[in-house]
N, C-alpha and C positions, 0 to 999 in steps of 0.2 A: 487478527483482523481488528480494524477500528471502524466504528460507525460514525459517519458524518452527521453533524447537526442538521435539522430539517431545513434551515435557511442557508446552507453552505453547499457549494458544489460547483462543478458537476457532480452528479450522483448524490443529491441530498438525501439524508435518511437511509442510506444504503451502506452495506459493509464493503470495505475495500482495504487496501494496505496503506500504511503511512507514506507520505510523499511530500514533495515540494519542488523547489526550483534549484537548478544548478547555479552556483555563485561564480562570479568571474574568477578565472584562474584555477578552478576546482575540476578535478576529474570526475567522471560519473561514479566511480567506486567511492571516492571521498564524499561525494554528495549523498549517496545512499546511506553510508555510515553516519554522517552528520544528521541527516533528516530523521533517521530512525531514533537517534538519541534525542534530538530537539523535540520531536513530537511525542515521544513516549517515555523517555528516561531509560530505555533499554539499550544495552550494548550487545553486539553479536560478534562472531568471529567466523573464519573459514567461509567468507563470502564466495559464492559461485554465481556467475551470470546465468540466468535461466532463459530470458527472452525479452521481447519488447512488444508493445502495442501502439499503433498510431491511431489516435482517436480525435474525431471532430464531432463535438456534441454541444448541446446547450447547457449553460450553467443554471443555477436556481432562478435567475432573473430573466432567462430567455436569451441571453447573449451567447453567440457562438464562440466556442473556444477550441483551440487546437493543442493537444497534449501528446507528448511522447512518453509513454509509461514504461518503466523498466521493472523487471522482476529478477530477484536474486533469491537463492537459497542460502541459508546461513544457520549456524548453530548459536543458540542462546549462550551468552557469556555471563552477563550480570545485569542487575538493576531491577527495580520495582517499577511497574507501570505508573507513571505520573503524567497526566496530560498537561503539557506546557503550552497548548494551543487551544483556543476556545472553539476551533472548528470541529473538534471531536467530542462525541457524546458518550461512547462506550468502547470497551475492548473485550475481546474474547480470544482465548487460545482454543483452536478448534482442529479437529481432524478433517480429512477430506470429506468423509461421510457427513459429519456435522455441518460443514459449510454448505452442503447441497440444500439444506432446509432454510438457509438464510437468504434475505434479499441482497444478493451480491451485485456489485456493479458489474457491467459486462467485462471490464478489464480484469477484475478480481476472479470472475468465473473462468475466463480464458487462462489466467495464470495458475489457478488451482489445477486445471486440466494439464497444463504443461508440467507442473511439479509432480502430479500424480503419475504421469507417463514416465518422467525421468526417474522417479524413485522406484517405480515398478520394475525397471530394467536392471 
């Protein structure tokens, strides 16, 4: 998980997953792999689509934004966490139970539930 800076958002000062925008000509899978690396310096493998969330909410300045958030399961491959983006304040590797005690964004909370259900089966 990554924690947004207090003045960045939607979901400022909350824990969520790395993310960003799809670039022109890029598939969703390519975007997820690129954004993970760009924001954290981490590479993963064995990506599996988990689900999505359609969110309309306010950002940190009160402006309404519309996001389509994607969730993937993946295996860590390599890299040390290095924030390459000033939007992020902290990171943590957490279990499902540990995540429940953090101020998660609604989307992160939803995705943790999806992952927990998928991995329990």
